[in-house]
N, C-alpha and C positions, 0 to 999 in steps of 0.2 A: 550357513550367513544369517547377519542379524539386519533383518529388514526392517524399517522402519518409512512412513508417509510423513510429512508437514502442509499441511493446508491452509494454505493464503487466501484472506479474506481481506477487503478495502471495509467497505460500508453495510449496514444494514437497514432500508430505513422502515415506517410503519407500512403495515400494507395496502391501508388505503389513501396513501399522498402518491398525491401528482407528479411522475416525471417527465411524461411525453413534452418534447422533443430529447429529453436532457440526460442523461446516464446512459450514453448510447452507447458505451462500449462494457457496461454492463458490472460497470468498478461495484455498483451499490443491487444489496440485492431486497428482495422485497423480508421480511420476520419472520413469515407465516412461510417462505420456505426454510428458513435460517433455521427457524424455532425444530421443524419438521427435520432437518442432518442433523443436529445434537443430538434429538431423541435419538435418532436411527444411530446416532457415531458411540453414545454413549451405552445401548444398549448394546450395539454387534463387537465394537473392539475394542485394543485395551488404550484407552487416551493418556497419555502419559503432556510430560511441560516439557519448553524447552530445553528447561536447565539439568532434568531427565536425559535428554540426547547430549546434553553435553557430561552428563556425570560418564556417558556410555562408552565416551567416545574415549574420556581420561580412565580408562577402566576402577571407575569407582562402581560400577553397580551393572544389569544387562536391560536392557528393554526387553520388555513381553513377547509373547508371538503379535500378531498386528499391533506394534505401537502405531498411533496417531498421535500430531503436536497439532495445536492449533492457533496462527498467529490473526493476526493485523496489520497491513502497515498505514501510514501517513497521522489518524490518531484524530480520523474523525468525530463528529459531535456524537453522531445516529451508533456510535459506538458506544457512548456512555448511555446512550438513552432509549438505545432497542435490544444492542447485541446483548452489553453484559446480564440484563436481567431473564435473560434466555439463557447464558451462561452458568447465570446459580441457576435456573433451574432444576437441568441437568446435571450440575457437576461438573463441567469442562473447565479445567485449564487451560488458558489464555495467555499470551503474549504479546505484548500490544507495541510494535516500535517507532514511535513516533518524532513528527519533523519539527524539533523543536519553535522553529520560528515562527510557526504558523498558530503556534497553543496558544490560545487569548491576544491574540492581536487584531483580530480578525481578516486577516488576511486573507485568499484562496491561491490554490496551487494552479502553478501554470500553466495546468491543461485543463484548468477549471474557470483559468478568465479565458482561455482560447474560444473553452465553450458556450462562453456569455453571451462574451461579443459578440461574436460572428451570429450563434441564436438569436437572440434580440436586436442587431439591427436592424432598420430600416432602408439602409441605401442595397440598391438594386447587384451593385458584385465587389468584387475587391479586385484592385488592381497595384501592387506595388514590386519596390524592387529590395530586397533585400538581402544582405549578409550572404552576398555574391548568386544572390537564389531570385528567379520572378517569379510573381505570386498571381492570379486573376483567374478568378474565377466567379461565376454570377450567382447569384445568393438575390432574386426573384421570387427562390419557393422555398418550402419547407425542405424538400429535399435537396436542395440547390444549395441551403446552408449549411446540410449534416453530411455530407459530401465534402464540403471544403474545410469541415470542422475534423472532420477523419482524416482528409489526404494533408491539412497541413499538420497538425499534429504526429501523426507517423512520419514528417519530413523532419518532424522539432528531433523527435526521436533518435534521429543520425547525426545531428550536426551538436561540435563542440558546444558546450554550456555556453560559452560567451555569444555565439550565434544563434541558438535556442533563444537566449532573453534578449535578441535585434530581435529580432520576428516576432517573438511572440509582444513586445512595445511597439513595433511596427502597426500590427493587428491592432489592437486597441487603441492605439492614436486616432485610427483610420478611420475604424468600428466604431469607438466607442467604446462605455467598458461591459453595459450593459448593462438594463434594469432590473436584473434579476438574481444580484449576487445577495441577495438577503435567500435564497434558495434554500431550504433546510437542506441538498445534496450535498454545500460544498461550505457548511458549516466544522471550525472547528473545536474542540474541545478545548476549555481553560486547566490552570493549571488547580484551582479546587478541586474540579470533577479528579483532573487526573490524580491528587490525592487523598479522595477518597476512594475511587477504584481500587488503586495498591495498597487501602489499606482490606482487601477482599486476601485469604490465601488465595485463591483461583488466579489472579490478575497478575500480571508480571509486566514490568511497564521496562523498553529499550530506548534505545536511540537509534536515530533516521537520519541524520547529520541533522543545520539549522534548516536549511530550504530546499531539501529533496532534488539535491543534483545528482549528478552521474559522476562519482567517487573520480573517473577514468578521463573524466574528459575535463578535468580544471589540473592547472599546474600544482607542484607539489605541494606548497604553500598556504594553500589555498584547501585543495584537499587534508592536509593537516589541521586550518581552521574547523573544515564542515564535523569532522571528528574530534575535534578538543571539545569545540563549545556546547557542541550538542551534549557529547557524554556530560563537560560538565554542570551544564544548565539542568540538566537532567534528573545530577546527584543534585546536585544544588537544593531543590523545587520537591522534589520526595525525601528528601533526606535520606539518602542511604544510596550507595554508588550501585550501581548494574552490571551486571556481564554481559548483559543482553546489547546487540544492534544486527542492522539488518544494512544492506547496499540497497540506494533508492534508483529504482528501474531496475538492477538485479540481473539484467544481457550480458553475458557474457563479458559483449565489448564494456561494463558498466563498470566493472573492477579487474585489476588486476595482478601482479606480484606486489610491486608498490604499495599499493591497498592494504594486501593481505599482511605483508612484514610491517608497519603503521601501526596497525590494528592490533598483531600480537607485542610492539610493543610497549601498545596503551595497559597491555593482559588479557587481550580474550582469544576466546581459548575455541571460537568456532564463527560464525554470519551465514545464513542462512541466504539465498539465492533470491531471486525471481525464473531460474531455469525450472521448465515443468522435467519432470519426476518425479519417482521413488527414489529411494537409496538406501544403503547396506552399509552399515559402518566399515565393511571391510575395503570396500571399493570408491567409494563416496568420501572423499576426504570433509572436516570441522570445519574449513571455511568456502565449502561448493555447492552446501547441502541447498538439494535441490527442491521445492516444493509446489505441489497442485492447484492452481489461482481456481477458485469459485466464483463462477456465474461471468466474472471478467472476457469478454471476447464469447459468450453465448456458451463457455465451458459449464459440465453439470457437478453438479458430485460423483465426486467417484469411485463410489462405491455402491450405494444403491440405484436404482430407477424413477424416474418422478414418482409414476407407480405406486412402484414398492413404499416411497416414502409420503403417500399419501398427501399431495397440496396441490392448489391447481396452478400448472407453469403460466 
């Protein structure tokens, strides 16, 4: 069996940055932790690229024992500011899948819109009915606001995309858009930064839709548009086509046979999910590649303990 792992990161912030009460999901990790993880990875595992994995599925090469690839989703600014220098320091290749509609636009991803609106509000409660559901939460304490945010985000992830957008709009219209939209955690790269990173032999970019939507939760024409326009926009901005794409959200209900068939039609030969786990070439198909999230919802780096890595948790 040809086994391999794919790590999934989202953001890496400067260790001294004040993040609380934000980043409750752990989507972004501190740079000292990321540095320790990349040091360990480079010294102890066979680090490969997503191109290497695609070649292995196509029979063009064999992966080495202990193969691990590093990926990032979304395209946050701190990938450029904090993660990239560390990747270069240890010679670790990475593929960054970007939601093109956020690059250089000042937009915030929907979950960050919710987080900012709820955590920054001065209102004592939220009481709305939208998308056939009722949402009531006390907001008169920090703990209450955090609990409200986490519950609404979880409920939104289960909704069709249109209903999810309706809930987010209703929350932000009711509570306001927050006063910390310029917090570094929420910022995305611009295209100049993408192009600069793309010139590094270690960095590859892939598409991740325009608007970071679940492709199985929109009508077929919108699914096609989200793929087509993100792929063509990325190719236009980096002046070359990319063979890489990843499913936003990436759980079992976020992609389906129609999505896979359309990606194949567009010429893609693989696509990673966000489903937790390791892989073998023989048992996990190229459009069902599992990834190991790091940091997100408290998930640890899988190959060494905090004590072995030597950073302060």
